C-alpha positions as CSV (number, residue, x, y, z in Angstrom):
1,M,0.0,0.0,0.0
2,I,1.3,3.5,-0.9
3,N,2.1,5.7,2.1
4,E,0.3,8.9,1.4
5,N,2.1,10.8,4.2
6,R,5.5,9.9,2.6
7,I,4.2,11.1,-0.8
8,S,3.0,14.3,0.7
9,Q,6.3,14.9,2.4
10,S,8.2,14.2,-0.8
11,C,6.0,16.7,-2.7
12,V,6.8,19.3,0.0
13,I,10.5,18.6,-0.4
14,L,10.3,18.8,-4.2
15,V,8.4,22.1,-4.1
16,T,10.9,23.5,-1.5
17,L,13.8,22.5,-3.6
18,A,12.2,24.2,-6.6
19,V,11.8,27.4,-4.6
20,V,15.4,27.3,-3.4
21,Q,16.6,26.6,-6.9
22,S,14.7,29.6,-8.2
23,I,16.2,31.7,-5.4
24,A,19.7,30.4,-6.3
25,V,19.2,31.4,-9.9
26,A,18.4,34.9,-8.7
27,Q,21.2,35.1,-6.3
28,L,23.3,37.0,-8.9
29,D,20.7,39.7,-8.5
30,F,21.9,41.6,-5.5
31,E,18.8,43.7,-5.4
32,R,16.8,40.8,-4.0
33,E,16.6,39.4,-0.4
34,P,18.6,39.2,1.7
35,I,21.0,41.8,0.1
36,N,18.5,44.4,-1.1
37,Y,21.4,46.5,-2.3
38,S,19.7,49.7,-3.5
39,E,17.2,49.8,-0.7
40,T,19.7,49.2,2.1
41,D,21.5,52.2,3.7
42,P,25.2,51.7,3.5
43,T,27.4,51.9,6.6
44,D,30.7,52.7,4.9
45,R,33.0,55.6,5.7
46,V,31.6,57.9,3.0
47,S,28.1,57.4,4.4
48,Q,29.4,58.3,7.8
49,L,31.0,61.5,6.3
50,V,27.6,62.3,4.8
51,Q,26.0,62.1,8.2
52,R,28.7,64.3,9.8
53,L,28.1,66.9,7.1
54,A,24.4,66.8,7.6
55,Q,24.8,67.3,11.4
56,G,27.2,70.2,10.9
57,E,30.1,68.3,12.5
58,T,32.4,69.1,9.6
59,T,32.4,70.9,6.2
60,L,34.1,70.5,2.9
61,S,36.0,73.4,1.5
62,W,36.1,74.3,-2.2
63,K,39.1,75.6,-4.1
64,A,39.1,76.9,-7.7
65,E,41.8,74.5,-9.0
66,H,40.5,71.2,-7.6
67,G,37.1,71.9,-6.3
68,Y,36.4,69.8,-3.2
69,L,39.0,67.2,-4.0
70,R,41.7,68.1,-1.5
71,S,39.3,68.7,1.4
72,L,37.5,65.4,0.6
73,L,40.8,63.4,0.7
74,T,41.6,64.9,4.0
75,E,38.2,64.1,5.5
76,L,38.5,60.5,4.3
77,D,42.2,60.0,5.2
78,V,43.2,59.2,1.6
79,P,46.9,60.0,0.9
80,V,47.9,62.1,-2.1
81,S,50.9,59.8,-2.6
82,S,48.4,57.1,-3.7
83,Q,47.7,59.0,-6.9
84,T,47.5,57.0,-10.1
85,L,46.5,58.4,-13.5
86,V,44.3,56.5,-16.0
87,F,43.8,58.0,-19.5
88,S,41.5,55.3,-21.1
89,K,37.9,56.4,-21.6
90,T,36.5,53.9,-19.2
91,S,34.6,55.9,-16.5
92,L,31.6,58.0,-15.8
93,Q,33.2,61.2,-17.3
94,I,34.7,59.7,-20.4
95,G,34.2,62.9,-22.4
96,K,36.8,64.8,-20.2
97,I,39.4,62.0,-20.2
98,S,42.2,61.7,-22.7
99,P,46.0,60.9,-22.7
100,K,46.5,64.7,-22.0
101,T,43.8,64.9,-19.3
102,P,43.8,61.6,-17.4
103,R,41.6,60.8,-14.5
104,A,43.4,60.8,-11.1
105,I,42.6,57.9,-8.7
106,Y,43.4,58.3,-5.0
107,F,42.8,55.5,-2.5
108,N,43.2,54.0,0.9
109,D,42.3,50.6,2.2
110,D,38.5,50.9,1.5
111,I,37.9,54.2,-0.4
112,Y,38.6,55.2,-4.0
113,V,38.3,58.8,-5.3
114,G,38.4,59.7,-8.9
115,W,39.0,63.3,-10.2
116,V,39.2,64.7,-13.7
117,Q,40.1,68.2,-14.9
118,R,37.0,70.4,-15.2
119,G,34.9,67.5,-14.1
120,E,31.3,67.9,-13.0
121,V,31.7,65.6,-10.1
122,V,34.3,63.8,-8.0
123,E,33.6,60.1,-8.2
124,I,33.8,58.1,-5.0
125,S,33.5,54.4,-4.4
126,T,34.1,52.4,-1.2
127,A,33.9,48.9,0.2
128,D,30.8,48.6,2.4
129,A,31.2,45.7,4.8
130,H,27.8,44.2,4.0
131,L,26.8,45.6,0.6
132,G,30.2,45.5,-1.2
133,G,31.1,48.4,-3.6
134,T,29.0,51.5,-2.9
135,F,29.3,54.5,-5.2
136,Y,28.9,58.3,-4.7
137,T,29.3,61.5,-6.7
138,L,30.2,64.9,-5.2
139,S,29.3,67.9,-7.3
140,Q,32.3,70.1,-8.1
141,H,30.1,73.3,-8.2
142,C,30.6,75.4,-5.1
143,T,27.5,75.2,-2.9
144,D,26.6,76.0,0.7
145,N,26.1,72.4,1.8
146,P,28.2,70.0,-0.3
147,A,27.8,66.3,0.3
148,P,28.4,63.1,-1.6
149,K,25.3,61.6,-3.2
150,R,24.8,57.9,-3.5
151,E,24.7,56.4,-7.0
152,T,23.4,53.0,-7.9
153,S,22.2,52.1,-11.4
154,R,24.6,54.5,-13.3
155,C,27.7,53.0,-11.7
156,L,26.4,49.4,-11.5
157,Q,26.3,49.1,-15.3
158,C,30.1,48.4,-15.1
159,H,30.6,47.9,-11.4
160,G,27.9,45.2,-11.0
161,S,28.7,43.2,-14.1
162,T,30.6,40.1,-15.1
163,H,33.8,42.1,-14.7
164,T,33.0,42.2,-10.9
165,R,31.7,38.6,-10.5
166,R,28.1,40.1,-10.7
167,I,28.4,41.7,-7.3
168,P,28.7,45.5,-6.6
169,G,32.5,45.8,-6.9
170,H,35.6,47.4,-8.1
171,L,37.8,46.8,-11.1
172,V,41.2,47.7,-12.5
173,R,41.2,47.2,-16.3
174,S,44.0,47.1,-18.8
175,V,43.0,48.1,-22.4
176,Y,44.7,48.7,-25.7
177,P,44.1,52.5,-26.0
178,A,43.9,54.5,-29.2
179,S,45.6,57.9,-29.3
180,S,42.3,59.5,-28.1
181,G,42.2,57.2,-25.1
182,Q,39.3,55.2,-26.5
183,P,39.9,51.4,-25.9
184,V,40.2,49.3,-29.0
185,F,37.8,46.7,-27.7
186,R,38.3,44.2,-30.5
187,L,41.8,43.6,-29.2
188,G,40.4,42.6,-25.8
189,T,40.9,43.8,-22.3
190,H,42.6,42.4,-19.2
191,L,41.2,42.6,-15.6
192,N,44.2,43.5,-13.5
193,D,44.8,42.0,-10.0
194,H,47.8,40.5,-8.2
195,T,47.6,37.3,-10.4
196,T,47.8,39.2,-13.7
197,P,51.0,38.6,-15.7
198,F,53.1,41.8,-15.6
199,H,53.0,42.2,-19.4
200,E,49.2,42.5,-19.3
201,R,49.0,45.3,-16.7
202,W,48.1,48.9,-16.9
203,G,47.1,49.5,-20.6
204,G,45.5,52.9,-20.6
205,W,47.3,54.0,-17.4
206,Y,50.4,56.1,-16.8
207,V,53.0,54.3,-14.7
208,T,56.0,56.0,-13.0
209,G,58.7,53.8,-11.5
210,T,61.4,51.4,-12.5
211,H,60.9,47.7,-13.1
212,G,64.0,46.5,-15.0
213,D,63.5,44.0,-17.8
214,Q,59.8,43.5,-17.1
215,R,57.3,45.2,-19.5
216,H,53.8,46.5,-19.0
217,M,51.2,48.1,-21.2
218,G,51.2,51.5,-19.6
219,N,52.4,54.9,-20.9
220,V,51.7,54.2,-24.6
221,V,48.9,54.2,-27.1
222,L,48.2,52.7,-30.5
223,D,48.7,55.6,-32.9
224,D,46.8,53.8,-35.7
225,P,45.1,50.6,-34.6
226,D,44.4,49.8,-38.3
227,E,48.1,49.8,-39.0
228,S,49.5,48.2,-35.8
229,E,48.0,46.2,-33.0
230,Q,51.2,46.1,-31.0
231,L,51.9,48.5,-28.2
232,D,55.5,49.8,-28.1
233,T,56.0,48.6,-24.5
234,D,59.7,49.3,-24.6
235,S,59.1,53.0,-25.0
236,G,56.7,53.0,-22.0
237,A,59.1,51.1,-19.7
238,N,60.9,52.5,-16.6
239,I,59.5,56.0,-16.9
240,T,60.0,58.1,-13.8
241,D,58.9,61.5,-15.1
242,L,55.7,62.0,-17.1
243,S,56.5,65.6,-18.2
244,S,57.2,64.5,-21.8
245,L,53.8,62.8,-22.0
246,L,51.5,65.3,-20.4
247,D,51.3,68.4,-18.2
248,T,51.0,67.1,-14.6
249,T,50.8,70.5,-13.0
250,P,46.9,70.4,-12.7
251,Y,47.2,67.4,-10.5
252,L,48.0,67.1,-6.8
253,S,51.1,65.0,-7.6
254,P,53.2,64.5,-10.8
255,H,53.3,60.7,-10.1
256,S,51.3,57.6,-11.1
257,D,53.3,55.4,-8.8
258,I,53.8,51.8,-9.9
259,V,53.7,50.4,-6.3
260,A,50.4,52.2,-5.7
261,L,49.1,50.6,-8.9
262,M,50.2,47.1,-7.7
263,V,48.4,47.6,-4.4
264,L,45.4,49.1,-6.1
265,Q,44.9,46.1,-8.3
266,H,45.4,43.7,-5.4
267,Q,42.9,45.3,-3.0
268,A,40.3,45.7,-5.7
269,K,40.3,41.9,-6.2
270,V,40.2,41.1,-2.5
271,H,37.4,43.5,-1.9
272,N,35.4,41.8,-4.7
273,V,36.2,38.3,-3.3
274,L,35.1,39.4,0.2
275,T,31.9,40.9,-1.1
276,A,31.1,37.7,-3.1
277,A,31.8,35.6,0.0
278,N,29.6,37.8,2.1
279,H,26.7,37.7,-0.3
280,S,27.1,33.9,-0.9
281,G,27.2,33.2,2.9
282,R,24.1,35.2,3.6
283,L,22.2,33.5,0.7
284,T,23.4,30.1,2.0
285,A,22.2,30.9,5.5
286,R,18.8,32.0,4.1
287,D,18.4,28.8,2.0
288,A,19.4,26.6,4.9
289,V,16.6,28.1,7.1
290,V,14.1,27.4,4.3
291,M,15.3,23.8,3.9
292,N,15.5,23.0,7.6
293,K,12.0,24.2,8.1
294,A,10.6,22.2,5.1
295,L,12.4,19.1,6.3
296,E,11.5,19.6,9.9
297,R,15.2,19.7,11.0
298,Q,16.6,21.4,14.0
299,V,17.1,25.1,13.8
300,G,20.8,25.6,12.8
301,F,21.2,22.1,11.2
302,L,24.1,22.2,8.8
303,S,23.6,20.0,5.8
304,D,26.3,18.7,3.5
305,S,25.2,21.1,0.7
306,T,25.2,24.1,3.1
307,R,28.6,23.2,4.4
308,R,30.0,22.9,0.9
309,R,28.7,26.3,-0.1
310,Y,30.3,27.9,2.9
311,E,33.6,26.0,2.2
312,S,33.6,27.1,-1.4
313,A,33.2,30.8,-0.5
314,A,35.8,30.5,2.2
315,E,38.4,28.9,0.0
316,K,38.2,31.7,-2.5
317,V,38.8,34.2,0.3
318,V,41.8,32.3,1.7
319,K,43.4,32.0,-1.8
320,A,42.9,35.8,-2.4
321,L,44.3,36.7,1.1
322,L,47.4,34.4,0.6
323,F,48.2,35.7,-2.9
324,C,47.8,32.3,-4.6
325,D,48.9,32.4,-8.3
326,E,50.8,35.6,-7.9
327,P,53.5,35.6,-10.6
328,L,57.1,36.3,-9.4
329,L,58.8,39.5,-10.3
330,T,61.9,39.1,-12.5
331,S,63.4,42.5,-11.6
332,P,63.0,44.9,-8.6
333,V,60.2,47.4,-8.7
334,V,60.7,50.9,-7.3
335,G,58.0,53.6,-7.1
336,T,58.5,57.4,-7.5
337,S,56.2,59.0,-5.0
338,G,56.1,58.6,-1.2
339,F,53.5,55.9,-1.4
340,T,55.8,53.0,-0.4
341,R,56.8,54.8,2.7
342,D,53.4,56.1,3.6
343,F,51.7,52.7,3.1
344,Q,54.3,50.8,5.2
345,Q,54.0,53.2,8.1
346,R,50.3,52.4,8.7
347,G,50.9,49.0,10.4
348,P,49.7,47.3,12.6
349,F,53.1,46.0,13.7
350,D,54.0,43.0,15.9
351,S,56.6,43.0,18.6
352,Q,59.4,42.6,16.0
353,R,58.1,45.6,14.0
354,R,56.9,43.3,11.3
355,S,53.7,44.2,9.3
356,L,51.7,42.7,6.5
357,R,52.2,46.1,4.8
358,H,55.9,45.6,4.4
359,F,56.9,45.4,0.7
360,D,59.2,43.0,-0.9
361,L,59.2,44.3,-4.5
362,T,62.1,42.1,-5.6
363,R,60.3,38.8,-5.9
364,R,56.7,39.6,-5.1
365,L,54.6,42.5,-3.8
366,F,54.8,41.9,-0.1
367,T,57.4,40.3,2.1
368,W,54.8,38.2,3.9
369,P,52.1,37.3,1.4
370,C,49.0,37.7,3.4
371,S,46.7,40.6,2.6
372,F,46.5,43.6,4.9
373,L,42.7,43.5,4.1
374,I,42.4,40.7,6.7
375,Y,42.1,43.7,9.1
376,S,39.2,45.2,7.2
377,A,35.6,45.5,8.3
378,S,34.7,43.6,5.1
379,F,36.7,40.6,6.4
380,R,35.3,40.9,10.0
381,S,31.8,41.1,8.7
382,L,31.8,37.8,6.7
383,P,28.9,35.6,7.7
384,K,29.7,33.2,10.5
385,G,29.5,30.1,8.3
386,V,32.1,31.5,6.0
387,L,34.3,33.3,8.5
388,T,34.6,30.1,10.7
389,R,35.8,28.1,7.7
390,V,38.2,30.9,6.7
391,R,39.8,30.8,10.1
392,Q,40.1,27.1,10.1
393,R,41.7,27.0,6.7
394,M,44.1,29.8,7.6
395,N,45.2,27.9,10.7
396,E,45.6,24.7,8.7
397,I,47.8,26.4,6.1
398,L,49.8,28.5,8.4
399,C,50.5,25.6,10.7
400,D,51.9,23.6,7.7
401,D,48.9,21.2,7.8
402,D,48.2,21.9,4.1
403,A,50.9,21.1,1.6
404,S,48.6,21.3,-1.5
405,E,49.8,22.9,-4.7
406,D,47.7,26.0,-4.2
407,F,49.9,27.1,-1.3
408,R,53.3,25.9,-2.3
409,H,54.4,29.5,-2.8
410,L,54.4,29.8,1.0
411,S,57.6,28.6,2.5
412,A,57.8,27.3,6.0
413,A,59.4,30.7,7.0
414,D,56.5,32.6,5.3
415,R,53.9,30.6,7.2
416,R,55.6,31.0,10.5
417,A,56.1,34.7,10.1
418,I,52.5,35.3,9.0
419,R,51.2,33.2,11.8
420,E,53.3,35.1,14.3
421,I,52.2,38.5,12.9
422,L,48.6,37.6,13.0
423,T,48.7,36.1,16.4
424,E,49.8,39.4,17.8
425,T,47.8,41.7,15.6
426,L,44.7,39.7,14.7
427,P,44.3,36.5,16.6
428,L,42.6,33.9,14.3
């Protein structure tokens, strides 16, 4: 005899699975529950500045040459030495950007500020611990009550696309630029992060600094893309002074520091990975509640599928933090601005004065390859299911309990030093 109760329960399970599956299909859409990106108020440092401005606790000052730029950088603790210059037409104000008038990018650990000559706005993006990339514009017209305004759809056309793993994120892109700065898209583009081969980096950017026999795509254009599809990378190499390429006097700094560029591309990637893990973890927790209720499991029951989803998100975080797949440098890299000094001074330091911000720049970016963004609010705010697994994996790897190929780049000395630094500055 057929057990009708069992059939009924099976139907419930099938319906529930269908619902969860439909939710999973939509999980790329960060406008839905539980993310609700556009409807949720951000908590990032720019939103905090907006609140302080509204309450009269601070003000932004306007200057004719740069508008609100310098005052904004001061309020957000963004160093001028972080300046990089990008001349490809790949941003909100493309009509004002060219090889002669590049956009300046300034950044710290979680904020990016973009400024163009005679621009209508200053462009601002930041890493919100829960939402991911959040975007703002600040009018450059002198007003009584200046304040950044949040942007969503305009910026998300690029910053919420496949280029950012379909999460609100940041990107550093290398293009083949024509003499106007317009990317020659038929030649392709390269997303730049710390895993990108050196020769694919910074097309459409200015680069100041020395890097020996290594070649990058910066500082040069395709004069006639119909005649040649090859950039003259030799002519763009090891440039320490941009004065022969453009007038830098309108900018806060004459530099587009190569070390700043390397840090910029690293942290943009890690921010995106942390955002993807945050969103994935929250979606996983939501789906687990639905399934546990449907199957009459205990609250908090952790199924194998739920565990695997947490582990997958966590593993991506661990690999990004530990610089997996970072290509080795073949020559030393030296910047031209004070960025290297300024960045290293920020710490935190252990009792031996070691810091995850200490540069190597002869073989790889950092002396101890563990990202400084492990100290960030975005890392601390990872959902419990993800963060617990990240901590477990970090302990396994740093205690030499994982000798897999992915982490072979970490020597025993590397693992010991990172473990010791984190034990004192961020206990896992």
